[in-house]
N, C-alpha and C positions, 0 to 999 in steps of 0.2 A: 504493500500500500504506500503510495507516495505521501510524504509528509505534508500536512496541510499548510504549514507556514511557508514552505518552499513554493507550493503552488500559488498561494496568494501573492507572495513577493514577486514571483515570475510574472504573474498576470499584471500586477501594478507596474513593474518595470517595462513590460512589453507595451502597455498603454503609453507610458512615458516615452518610450522609443518611437512609437508611431507619431505621437504629438511633436516630438523633437524633429522628426523627419519633415512633417508638415510645416513646422516653423522654419526649418532651413529652406524649404521650397519657397515659402513666402518671402524669406530674406533674399533669395536669388531673384525673385520677381521684382522686388523693390530695388535691388542692385541693378538689374537690367533697365529699369525705368530711369535711374540716375544716369546710367551710361548712355542710353540711346534715345530717351524720350523727354527727359526733364522731369522734375519732381513736382508733385502736387503740394498744396499747402499742408503743413503739419508733417511732412515727410522729408528726411534729410540725413545728413551724416553726423554722428555724434563725435565731437572733438573736445579735447581738454584745453582749457584756457587758464592762464595764471595772472597774478597781479590784478585780481578783480577789485574795482573800487569798493572801499568799505567805509567811506565817510558817513558818519551819523549812525552806524550800525550798533555801536556799543555805548554803554553808560557807565558812570562812576569811574572814569579814567582808564578803563580797560582798553586794551589794544588788540587788534586782529592781525595775525601774521600768517604767512604761507597759505594764502587762499588759493584753492584750486576748485574749478567748477567744470561741469560738462555742458556744452551747448550743442544744439542741433543746427547744423548749417545746411542751408538749401542752395546748391549751386544754381547759377542762372543758366537755364537751358540744359541741353544734353551735354554731358561731360564724360567721354569714354575713359580718360585717364583717372578722373576722380572715382568713377565706378570701379575701375580695376584696383585702385589703391584701397578703397573701402572694402572691397571683397577680400583683400589680403589682411585687413584688420580683423574681420570676424569669422571668415570661413574656416581657417585652419583650427581655431579653437572649437568651433562648432563640430567640425568633422572629428576631432579628437574625442569630444564628449560623446558623440553618437557611437563611435567605434568602441569606446570603453563600455558604454551601456549595452551594446550588442554582445560584447564578450561576456558580461555578467549574465545576461539573459541566456546565452548558450550554456554557460556553466550550470545555471539553475535548472535548465531544461534537462540536462543530463543527470542532474542529481535527483530528479523526480523518482527514480527507481528505488531509492532508499539511502540510508545513512552510509552504507559501504561505498556507494557511488559518489556520495558527497565528499567523503574523505578518501580521495584516490589520487593517483598520479595525474589523471586527466584534470582534476580540479586544480592541482598544483601548477600544471601547465597553463591553465586558463588564468590563474592568479599572476603567474610570471608574465604572461602576455599582456594582461591588464596593466601591470606595473610599468612595463616598457612603453606601452601605448601612452599612458598618462605622462610619463617623464619626457619621452622624446617629443610627443605631440605638443606638450606645454612649452618645451624649449623652442621648438620651431615656431609655434604661435606667438611667443613673446618676441622673438627676433623679427619675424615678418611684420607683426603688428606695430612694433616700435618704429621700424624702418618706414613702413607705409604711412604712419601718422606723421613722422618727421618730414616726409616729402609732401604729404597732402596739406598739412596745416598752413605752410606759407602760401599755398594756392588760394586758401579760403579765409585765413585770419590775418590780421595786421600784426599781432604779437604772438610769437611762437617760441618753442624750446627746441634745442637740437636733439634732445634725448627724452624719451618717455619711459617711465618705469612700468614693468608689467603689472597687470591687475592682481589683486589679492586672490582672485579665483584661480589664476594660473599657478601662483605659488602654492595654493592649497592643493591643486591637482598634482603637483610634483611631490608634495608630502604624502598624498594618498597613494601615489605610485610607489614611493619607497616603502610605505606600509604594506602594500600588496606584495611587493617582492619579499619582504620579511615574513609575511604570513605564508607565502608559497614555500619558503625554505623551511619553516616550522612544520608544515604539512609533509614535506618530503622526508624530513628527518624522523617525524613521527611514524610515517609509513615504513621507513627502513627499520626502525626499532620494533614495530609490530611484526614485520616479517621475521626478524630474528627471534622474537619471542615464540611465534607460531612454529618456527622451525625446530625449536628446542623442546616443544611439547610432544 
C-alpha cells in the first residue's frame, strides 16, 4: 500500500509543477510582447533602483540609508534587445525551479510502492541530482541575471549600478542544494550499512 502522505505530497507538488509551467508560459508570452509588440499599461520589466529620494520620510531625527527599490519599467514600443535581456533575468531561475520540482515529483512517484523504495539508491540519486540542479542552476541564474540587468538598466534608467547582487531566493536555493547533497550521502551510507547488517544475519 502506498503511503498516504507521499501520495498527497506528490499530488500537491504535481499541481504546483503544472501551475509553474503555466506561469512560465505566461512569462514567455509577456516577454514576446516586450520584444516584438510593445507592452500594455501595467506590464513591464522589473529593475532595481538605488538612491531613492527619502526626504520627509522619517521623524525624530532618524535617517534613511541604503535605499533600494524595485520599479517596473515599460519600454517605449517593441524592444527585441530588452526582451532578450529580460528573458535572461528570469528564465534560467524559473527553469531551475521547475526542473528541481520535477525531480522531486519523480522521486515521490517512485516511492509510492513503499518505504523500501523511498529509502533506496534511486532516491539517493534523485537527491544528488536535485542538489546539483539547484546549485548549478542558481549559479548560472545569478550570473546571467546580474549581467543582463547590468546591461538593461542603462537602457531604461538614468541611474544604475555596475553590479547587482543575486536575490535571496537564489542563495536559498544553493543552500537547499547543498542540503540535498548531504541528505543523499546520508541515505547512501545508511543503505550501505543496512546491506552489511543484512549480510551478517
